C-alpha positions as CSV (number, residue, x, y, z in Angstrom):
1,M,274.6,58.6,52.8
2,K,272.8,59.1,56.0
3,H,275.5,59.6,58.2
4,V,277.3,61.6,55.6
5,V,274.3,64.1,55.7
6,I,274.6,64.1,59.4
7,C,278.9,64.6,59.6
8,T,278.1,67.4,57.4
9,I,275.7,69.0,59.2
10,L,277.4,68.6,62.5
11,L,280.7,69.9,60.8
12,A,278.6,73.2,59.7
13,A,277.3,73.5,63.4
14,L,280.3,73.6,64.8
15,A,282.3,76.1,62.5
16,I,279.0,78.6,63.0
17,P,280.5,80.4,65.6
18,Y,283.5,81.6,63.9
19,L,281.8,82.4,60.0
20,P,283.4,85.3,58.8
21,V,281.1,89.1,58.8
22,A,281.0,88.3,54.4
23,V,279.2,85.1,55.0
24,T,276.8,86.1,57.5
25,Q,275.7,89.5,56.3
26,F,273.3,88.3,54.3
27,L,271.6,86.7,57.2
28,P,268.8,88.4,59.5
29,F,270.6,87.5,62.3
30,K,275.1,88.2,63.0
31,G,277.0,87.6,65.7
32,A,276.1,87.1,69.4
33,S,272.6,87.6,68.1
34,L,272.4,84.6,65.3
35,L,274.2,82.6,68.5
36,G,271.5,83.6,70.5
37,F,269.0,82.4,68.3
38,L,271.0,79.2,67.7
39,I,271.2,78.5,71.0
40,L,267.2,79.0,72.2
41,M,266.8,76.6,68.7
42,Y,268.8,73.8,70.1
43,A,267.0,74.1,73.3
44,F,263.9,74.1,71.2
45,I,264.8,71.1,69.3
46,M,265.6,69.1,72.8
47,F,262.3,70.2,73.8
48,A,260.4,69.2,70.6
49,S,262.3,65.7,70.6
50,A,261.1,65.1,73.9
51,W,257.4,65.8,73.6
52,N,257.9,63.7,70.1
53,L,259.3,60.8,72.3
54,L,255.8,60.7,74.6
55,T,253.7,60.8,71.6
56,Y,256.2,57.8,70.3
57,S,254.2,56.0,73.6
58,G,250.8,56.6,72.4
59,Q,250.3,59.8,74.8
60,G,249.7,63.2,74.2
61,S,250.4,66.4,76.3
62,L,248.8,70.3,75.8
63,G,251.0,71.8,78.9
64,H,254.6,70.2,78.4
65,A,255.8,73.5,79.4
66,A,255.2,72.7,83.2
67,F,258.1,70.0,82.6
68,L,260.1,73.1,81.3
69,G,259.5,75.1,83.7
70,I,260.1,72.2,86.5
71,G,263.7,71.7,85.2
72,A,264.6,75.5,84.9
73,Y,263.2,76.8,88.5
74,T,264.7,73.8,90.1
75,S,268.3,74.2,88.7
76,A,267.6,78.1,89.4
77,I,266.7,77.2,93.0
78,I,269.1,75.3,94.1
79,L,272.0,77.7,92.8
80,R,270.1,80.9,94.6
81,Y,269.3,79.1,97.8
82,L,271.4,76.3,98.4
83,K,274.5,78.3,97.2
84,P,276.9,75.5,95.9
85,E,280.7,75.7,96.0
86,P,281.9,76.9,92.3
87,L,283.4,74.6,90.2
88,L,285.0,76.2,87.0
89,F,286.5,74.1,84.2
90,N,288.0,76.7,81.5
91,S,285.1,79.4,82.5
92,I,282.8,76.5,82.3
93,N,280.4,76.7,85.5
94,L,280.3,73.1,86.5
95,E,277.7,73.4,89.2
96,V,275.4,74.8,86.7
97,I,275.7,71.7,84.7
98,L,275.1,69.7,87.9
99,T,271.9,71.5,88.8
100,V,270.7,70.8,84.8
101,M,270.5,67.4,85.5
102,A,269.0,68.1,88.8
103,G,266.6,70.2,86.9
104,G,265.5,67.2,84.7
105,L,265.6,64.7,87.6
106,A,262.8,66.7,89.4
107,A,260.8,67.2,86.0
108,S,261.1,63.6,85.2
109,I,259.9,62.5,89.1
110,V,256.8,64.7,88.4
111,G,256.2,63.3,85.4
112,V,256.0,60.0,86.9
113,F,253.3,61.2,89.4
114,I,251.7,62.9,86.4
115,G,251.7,59.9,84.5
116,L,250.2,57.3,87.6
117,T,247.1,60.0,88.0
118,C,246.0,59.3,84.3
119,V,248.6,56.9,82.9
120,R,245.0,54.8,81.7
121,L,243.6,58.1,80.0
122,R,243.6,58.3,75.8
123,E,245.8,60.8,74.4
124,W,243.9,64.0,74.1
125,F,242.0,63.3,77.7
126,L,245.3,63.3,79.3
127,G,246.6,66.2,77.4
128,M,243.7,68.1,78.9
129,V,245.2,67.2,82.2
130,T,248.9,68.4,81.3
131,F,247.0,71.4,79.9
132,G,245.6,71.8,83.5
133,F,248.5,70.8,85.3
134,A,250.8,73.4,83.3
135,I,248.5,76.4,84.7
136,I,248.3,74.6,88.2
137,I,251.9,75.1,88.5
138,S,252.3,78.5,87.1
139,T,249.9,79.7,89.7
140,I,251.9,78.2,92.7
141,T,255.4,79.2,91.0
142,T,253.8,82.6,91.4
143,E,252.3,82.5,94.6
144,L,255.6,81.4,96.1
145,R,257.0,84.4,96.0
146,D,259.6,84.2,98.8
147,I,261.1,81.2,96.6
148,T,260.6,81.7,93.2
149,G,260.3,85.7,93.1
150,G,257.0,85.5,91.8
151,H,255.7,87.7,88.8
152,D,259.0,89.6,89.1
153,G,261.0,86.0,88.5
154,L,264.9,85.1,89.5
155,P,267.8,85.7,88.3
156,T,269.7,82.6,87.1
157,K,273.5,81.9,86.7
158,H,275.3,81.3,83.3
159,L,276.7,78.3,82.0
160,V,279.9,80.2,81.2
161,A,281.7,82.6,83.7
162,A,283.5,84.4,80.7
163,T,282.9,87.9,80.9
164,D,283.5,89.2,77.2
165,F,279.4,88.6,75.8
166,L,280.6,86.8,72.5
167,S,282.8,84.7,73.9
168,R,280.3,83.5,76.8
169,Y,277.8,83.3,74.1
170,K,280.4,81.1,72.0
171,M,280.8,78.6,74.9
172,E,277.5,78.4,75.7
173,Y,276.7,77.8,72.3
174,Y,278.9,75.0,72.0
175,I,277.7,73.5,75.4
176,I,274.0,73.4,74.5
177,L,274.4,72.0,71.1
178,A,276.4,68.7,72.6
179,F,273.3,68.3,74.9
180,T,271.3,68.6,71.7
181,V,273.7,66.0,70.2
182,V,273.5,63.7,73.1
183,V,269.6,63.8,73.9
184,I,268.9,63.2,69.8
185,Y,271.5,60.6,70.0
186,L,269.8,59.0,73.3
187,I,266.3,59.3,71.5
188,H,267.3,57.7,68.5
189,R,268.7,54.7,70.5
190,I,265.5,54.2,72.6
191,L,263.2,54.6,69.8
192,R,265.4,51.6,68.4
193,S,265.4,49.5,71.1
194,K,262.9,47.2,72.8
195,L,261.4,49.7,74.6
196,G,261.4,51.8,71.4
197,L,259.3,48.4,69.8
198,A,256.9,48.8,73.3
199,F,256.2,52.3,73.1
200,E,255.4,51.8,69.8
201,A,252.9,48.6,70.0
202,I,251.4,50.6,73.1
203,R,250.8,53.5,70.1
204,E,249.3,51.4,67.1
205,N,247.2,48.8,69.7
206,E,247.3,49.1,73.4
207,L,244.7,46.1,73.6
208,E,246.7,44.1,71.5
209,A,250.1,45.1,73.2
210,K,248.4,43.9,76.3
211,V,247.4,40.6,74.5
212,M,251.2,40.1,73.9
213,G,252.3,40.6,77.3
214,I,253.4,44.3,77.4
215,N,253.1,45.9,80.9
216,T,251.3,49.1,79.2
217,V,250.9,51.1,82.6
218,K,254.9,50.6,83.1
219,Y,256.2,51.7,79.9
220,K,253.6,54.8,79.8
221,L,255.2,55.6,83.0
222,I,258.7,55.2,81.6
223,G,258.0,57.2,78.5
224,F,256.5,60.2,80.4
225,A,259.6,59.8,83.0
226,L,262.2,60.0,79.9
227,S,259.9,63.0,78.1
228,A,259.8,64.8,81.2
229,F,263.5,64.4,81.9
230,F,264.4,65.6,78.5
231,S,262.1,68.7,78.9
232,G,263.3,69.4,82.1
233,I,267.1,69.9,81.1
234,A,266.3,71.8,77.7
235,G,264.4,74.3,80.2
236,A,267.2,74.7,82.6
237,L,269.5,75.4,79.6
238,M,267.8,77.7,77.9
239,Y,267.0,79.8,80.8
240,H,270.6,79.8,82.0
241,H,271.6,80.9,79.0
242,I,268.8,83.8,78.9
243,G,270.0,84.8,82.6
244,Y,266.5,85.1,83.8
245,L,263.3,83.3,84.8
246,T,260.0,83.8,85.0
247,P,256.8,82.3,85.4
248,E,256.3,82.8,81.6
249,V,258.1,79.2,80.7
250,F,254.8,78.0,81.9
251,S,253.2,79.6,79.0
252,V,250.5,78.1,76.2
253,E,252.6,79.1,73.7
254,N,256.0,77.3,75.3
255,S,253.6,74.4,75.6
256,F,252.3,74.6,71.8
257,K,255.7,75.3,70.5
258,P,256.7,71.5,70.1
259,I,253.4,70.3,68.9
260,I,254.2,72.5,66.1
261,Y,257.8,71.8,65.7
262,C,256.6,68.2,65.2
263,I,253.8,68.3,63.1
264,A,255.5,70.2,60.6
265,G,258.2,68.2,60.8
266,G,256.9,64.8,61.5
267,L,255.6,62.8,64.5
268,F,257.1,59.6,65.2
269,T,260.5,60.1,63.9
270,V,263.8,61.4,65.2
271,E,264.6,63.8,62.2
272,G,260.8,65.3,62.4
273,P,261.3,67.8,65.9
274,V,264.8,68.5,64.5
275,L,263.6,69.7,60.9
276,G,260.1,71.5,62.1
277,T,262.2,73.4,64.9
278,V,264.5,74.6,62.1
279,I,262.0,75.4,59.7
280,I,259.6,77.2,61.8
281,S,262.1,79.0,64.3
282,A,263.8,80.0,61.4
283,L,260.9,81.6,59.6
284,W,259.1,82.7,62.8
285,D,262.1,85.0,63.8
286,G,263.4,85.7,60.6
287,L,260.2,87.2,59.7
288,K,260.1,89.2,62.9
289,S,263.4,90.7,62.1
290,L,261.8,91.7,58.6
291,G,259.2,93.9,60.2
292,L,256.8,91.3,59.7
293,M,255.5,91.4,63.3
294,H,252.1,90.2,62.3
295,E,252.3,88.9,59.3
296,H,254.5,86.2,60.2
297,L,252.0,84.6,62.4
298,V,249.8,84.3,59.0
299,I,252.6,83.0,57.1
300,I,253.4,80.3,59.6
301,G,249.9,79.5,60.2
302,L,249.2,79.2,56.3
303,L,252.3,76.8,55.8
304,L,251.0,74.5,58.6
305,I,247.8,74.4,57.0
306,I,249.6,73.2,53.7
307,I,251.7,70.7,55.3
308,V,248.7,68.8,57.5
309,I,246.5,69.1,53.9
310,F,249.5,68.1,51.6
311,L,252.0,66.7,53.7
312,P,250.5,64.5,56.9
313,K,253.7,63.1,57.5
314,G,255.5,66.1,57.7
315,L,258.3,67.7,55.8
316,V,260.5,64.7,56.9
317,S,258.7,62.6,54.3
318,L,259.5,65.2,51.5
319,L,263.3,65.0,52.3
320,K,262.4,61.2,52.4
321,K,261.3,60.8,48.8
322,V,263.9,63.3,47.4
323,G,266.6,60.8,48.6
324,R,264.6,57.7,47.9
325,K,265.0,59.8,43.9
326,S,268.3,60.4,44.4
327,D,269.7,56.9,45.3
328,A,267.8,55.6,42.5
329,K,269.6,57.9,39.8
330,V,272.7,56.9,41.6
């Protein structure tokens, strides 16, 4: 049953760019606007899943936008200053894809260094360190005007070289969807592996994990590196789609979005960050498109309060209850 649902969702996602106008006329987003919304939503699904992976290893971050921005800036700077040879495949800029991976690697390396300095701290002390680091890296980025463009930022090369606006959006949609599916699958495999079991043991009781012979420092560093890597990839993809990058990538909003998505959807699950990102993003942008520029914050806030009080395990727990009831009826 679970595999059928996943396949249905994937088929629906693949069909979205070719939906007829009659189907999309009732949606708040249409055409390229709908694709743009979904592209950013997929990038945040990757980002939220990466943050959730870190919490699975018993660690917390309040400044994860630092890794989102490091990935984006690394990729953009490589393309701007090193100017690699253009590599095209059916209008796809392959050199951009390569620098996206480089952005993820750079974020991962920085993540290891951050982990080395504070891996022995407990969750929320570590969270405050990462929050402070995001502020520091934002300030440094702003000051290095010759490299990063400072407050003005710098242009980023698009993932696709197509000149037609809608065609570029369609191709970028499929590229970022493919990255999202791969990232979610890899995180799923990690959580089901011995590495995932070690993460869970550390999260549940770090002292007992040490007694069992688990090298907690080693596994925490691995968790930090993997989370930062996927976050860097999400950031690079996001801003190569947007086409322009500024220090706003390090904003508090970007650091808190994955936390909101994961808590709403369900912590420590693969489905939680996906479900939370889809629902909160759709409400957030949908309500704003209806003209509720301030009211949408109140509505989202009330929804989060209700979820935390009545569904502490997130919306995914509600879906699981419905699934169990339907299976029992069958």
